[in-house]
C-alpha positions in Angstrom: 5.2 -6.8 1.7 2.6 -7.9 4.1 2.7 -11.5 2.6 6.5 -11.6 3.3 5.9 -10.6 7.0 3.2 -13.4 7.2 5.7 -16.0 5.5 8.4 -14.8 8.1 6.2 -15.2 11.0 5.0 -18.7 9.8 8.7 -19.7 9.5 9.2 -18.7 13.2 5.9 -20.3 14.3 6.8 -23.7 12.6 10.3 -23.6 14.0 12.1 -23.2 10.6 13.6 -19.9 11.8 14.2 -17.8 14.9 14.8 -14.6 13.2 13.4 -13.6 9.7 14.2 -10.7 7.5 11.2 -10.0 5.5 10.2 -7.2 3.1 9.6 -6.1 -0.6 11.0 -4.0 -3.4 9.5 -2.8 -6.6 11.2 -1.0 -9.4 8.1 -0.1 -11.5 9.9 2.6 -13.3 11.9 0.0 -15.0 9.2 -2.4 -15.9 10.1 -3.5 -19.5 8.2 -3.5 -22.8 7.9 -7.1 -24.2 8.1 -8.5 -27.6 6.5 -12.0 -27.5 7.4 -14.9 -29.9 10.8 -13.4 -30.7 12.8 -16.1 -29.0 13.9 -17.8 -32.1 13.9 -14.8 -34.5 11.4 -12.5 -36.2 10.5 -13.2 -39.8 11.4 -10.6 -42.3 8.6 -8.1 -43.0 6.7 -8.6 -39.8 6.0 -6.0 -37.1 5.9 -7.5 -33.8 3.6 -5.9 -31.2 5.3 -4.1 -28.3 3.6 -5.0 -25.1 3.7 -2.8 -21.9 4.5 -5.4 -19.3 3.3 -2.9 -16.6 -0.1 -2.4 -18.1 -0.6 -6.2 -18.5 0.5 -6.5 -14.8 -2.1 -4.0 -13.8 -4.9 -5.7 -15.6 -6.8 -8.5 -14.1 -6.4 -11.9 -15.8 -9.8 -13.1 -14.6 -12.3 -10.3 -15.2 -9.9 -8.6 -17.8 -10.5 -5.3 -16.3 -7.6 -2.8 -15.6 -7.2 -2.1 -11.8 -8.6 1.4 -12.2 -12.0 0.1 -13.6 -12.4 -2.3 -10.7 -12.1 0.9 -8.6 -14.7 2.7 -10.7 -17.0 -0.4 -9.9 -16.7 0.4 -6.3 -17.5 4.1 -6.9 -20.7 3.0 -8.6 -21.7 0.3 -6.0 -21.1 2.5 -3.0 -22.3 5.8 -4.6 -19.1 7.7 -4.0 -19.0 11.0 -5.9 -16.1 12.5 -7.7 -15.8 15.5 -5.3 -15.5 13.2 -2.3 -12.7 11.3 -3.9 -10.8 14.5 -4.8 -11.1 15.7 -1.4 -9.7 12.5 -0.1 -6.8 12.7 -2.3 -6.1 16.2 -1.2 -6.2 15.0 2.5 -3.4 12.4 1.6 -1.2 15.0 0.2 -1.8 17.6 3.0 -1.3 14.9 5.9 1.9 13.7 4.4 3.1 17.3 4.0 2.3 18.0 7.7 4.0 14.9 8.8 7.0 15.3 6.8 7.5 18.9 8.0 7.3 17.6 11.6 9.9 14.9 10.8 7.6 12.0 11.4 9.2 9.8 8.7 12.8 10.3 9.7 12.7 7.3 12.1 11.6 4.9 9.4 13.6 6.0 6.3 17.2 5.0 5.8 18.8 7.8 3.8 21.3 7.0 1.0 23.5 9.0 -1.4 22.6 9.2 -5.0 24.1 10.7 -8.2 21.5 13.1 -9.9 22.9 14.8 -13.0 26.3 14.0 -12.0 26.1 15.5 -8.4 25.9 13.4 -5.3 22.8 14.1 -3.2 21.2 12.8 0.1 18.1 10.8 -0.8 16.1 11.0 2.4 12.7 12.2 1.4 10.0 10.4 -0.8 10.1 12.0 -4.2 6.5 11.2 -5.2 4.3 13.5 -2.9 2.8 16.6 -4.4 2.3 18.9 -1.4 1.5 21.8 -3.8 -1.8 20.0 -4.8 -5.0 22.0 -4.6 -8.7 21.1 -4.7 -8.9 23.2 -7.8 -6.1 21.4 -9.6 -7.5 18.0 -8.8 -11.0 19.0 -10.0 -9.5 20.0 -13.4 -8.0 16.5 -14.0 -9.8 14.3 -16.4 -11.1 10.9 -15.5 -8.9 8.4 -17.1 -10.9 5.2 -17.6 -14.5 5.9 -17.6 -16.6 8.8 -18.8 -17.5 11.0 -15.7 -15.5 8.6 -13.6 -13.6 9.2 -10.4 -10.2 7.8 -11.1 -7.8 10.5 -12.2 -3.9 11.0 -12.1 -4.5 12.8 -8.7 -6.7 10.3 -7.1 -4.8 7.1 -7.7 -1.6 5.9 -6.2 1.5 6.5 -8.2 3.7 4.3 -10.1 7.1 4.5 -8.4 10.0 2.6 -7.0 10.5 1.7 -3.3 11.9 -0.8 -0.8 11.1 -1.7 2.7 12.2 -4.3 5.3 10.8 -5.6 8.5 12.8 -8.0 10.9 10.9 -10.6 12.9 12.2 -12.6 15.8 10.9 -15.1 18.3 10.5 -14.4 22.0 13.5 -16.7 22.4 15.7 -15.1 19.9 14.8 -11.6 21.4 16.1 -12.7 24.8 19.1 -14.7 23.4 20.4 -11.7 21.3 19.3 -9.1 23.8 17.1 -7.4 21.1 14.6 -4.6 21.7 11.4 -5.3 19.9 9.2 -2.4 18.7 5.9 -4.3 18.4 4.3 -7.7 18.4 2.5 -9.4 15.4 -0.7 -10.4 16.9 -2.8 -11.8 13.9 -3.0 -11.9 10.1 -5.7 -12.7 7.7 -6.0 -13.1 3.9 -9.4 -13.3 2.1 -10.8 -13.5 -1.3 -13.3 -11.1 -3.0 -14.7 -11.0 -6.6 -11.8 -9.6 -8.8 -14.2 -7.0 -10.2 -14.2 -5.4 -6.9 -10.6 -6.4 -5.7 -10.2 -3.0 -3.8 -12.9 -4.1 -1.2 -10.4 -6.8 0.1 -9.5 -4.8 3.1 -13.0 -4.9 4.5 -13.3 -8.7 5.2 -9.6 -8.9 5.9 -9.8 -6.5 8.7 -13.2 -7.8 10.0 -11.7 -11.5 10.0 -8.3 -10.4 11.7 -10.3 -8.7 14.5 -12.3 -11.9 14.8 -9.1 -14.0 15.1 -7.8 -11.7 17.7 -11.0 -11.6 19.7 -11.1 -7.7 19.4 -13.5 -5.2 18.0 -12.9 -2.1 15.9 -12.9 0.0 19.2 -9.8 -1.8 20.4 -7.7 -0.5 17.6 -6.0 2.8 17.8 -4.6 3.3 14.2 -5.7 2.0 10.8 -3.8 2.3 7.5 -5.5 1.0 4.3 -3.3 1.2 1.3 -4.6 4.0 -1.0 -4.3 2.1 -4.3 -7.3 4.3 -5.4 -8.9 7.0 -3.4 -12.4 5.8 -4.1 -11.3 2.2 -3.2 -10.1 3.3 0.1 -13.1 5.4 0.7 -15.4 2.5 0.0 -13.6 0.3 2.6 -13.7 3.1 5.3 -17.3 3.7 4.6 -18.1 0.0 4.9 -16.1 -0.5 8.2 -17.4 2.7 9.7 -13.9 4.0 10.6 -13.3 7.2 12.5 -11.4 9.7 10.2 -9.1 10.4 13.1 -7.9 6.9 13.2 -7.0 6.1 9.5 -4.0 7.0 7.3 -3.2 10.0 9.5 0.1 10.8 7.8 -1.2 10.5 4.3 -1.1 7.3 2.2 -0.2 5.7 -1.2 -1.9 8.6 -3.1 0.9 10.9 -1.8 3.7 8.4 -1.2 3.2 6.2 -4.2 2.5 2.5 -4.3 5.6 0.3 -5.2 3.6 -2.9 -5.2 6.1 -5.3 -3.5 7.0 -2.7 -0.9 3.8 -1.1 0.2 2.9 -3.7 2.9 6.3 -3.5 4.6 6.2 0.3 4.6 2.7 0.4 6.2 3.8 -2.0 8.7 6.9 -0.1 9.6 5.1 3.2 9.6 2.3 1.8 11.9 4.9 0.4 14.4 6.7 3.7 14.6 3.4 5.5 15.0 2.4 3.4 17.9 5.6 4.2 19.7 5.5 7.9 18.9 1.9 8.3 20.0 2.1 5.9 22.9 -0.8 3.8 21.5 -1.4 0.2 21.8 -2.7 -1.4 18.7 -2.8 -0.9 14.8 -4.0 -2.7 11.8 -2.4 -2.3 8.3 -4.3 -3.5 5.3 -4.2 -3.6 1.4 -6.4 -4.9 -1.6 -4.6 -7.3 -3.9 -5.3 -7.4 -7.7 -7.0 -10.6 -8.6 -9.5 -10.4 -5.8 -7.8 -10.6 -2.3 -7.3 -8.6 0.8 -4.8 -8.8 3.5 -4.5 -7.3 7.0 -2.0 -7.4 9.9 -2.8 -6.7 13.5 0.1 -5.1 15.4 0.5 -4.4 19.3 3.1 -2.1 20.8 5.4 -3.6 23.3 
């Protein structure tokens, strides 16, 4: 998502394009199971292993840790307790519910018709959020990856499907085609961090994108850091010293889910619409990336 926007912008900057259609899609619910070594047949009497391609994809090929354990590393390093992570997850669900009730997402979601159990329905609201979530319910969920850990089914982003698109255009193309821009892409930055703490990537990415733009944290009105894991997002917020009234104000991936290839585009689109809705000037969207990376985009309303 984010990287597709960067690639589209670079095409325009280099003169390869005047208008770029960017975006991402992920169909995580259809990630297959794999049988390796079966290309030319399976010998009689053997029992080939069935490999979950999703689990393999969510495990780091360098440090060999599943993504959730890299988040547990951040909990330990930054001394973030389970109760604080549960509270952050509840915040995400509650803020999504408030925003959805107020119709905030209607300007950025394109409804379409789906057949569900033989009946045609209008699909216009994300299906992943759990607005009925309670603090008591979250506290009862077991830690899934580490004894007395903080990553549970309620404090991690969901495995789901999603798609998002962003159109970029040069100033010349905007004038030639009489387009009405919503925002300007000011700067972008990708960074590397140790894969064992890949979730910390947004911190140097945000710091660097501010440096590139010649701005400070105080110049930014809104932030959205992708909530891959509640504890990972908290570690970033804590390290950056962000104001709670500035980040993820309509919930994040804990509520909405995290279709990997689409999340950056979703966050970008959401921030653009929020800048317009609230009559604000600048926003930063950011995410961690498995393998030890972080990415950040700086947007400005026009």
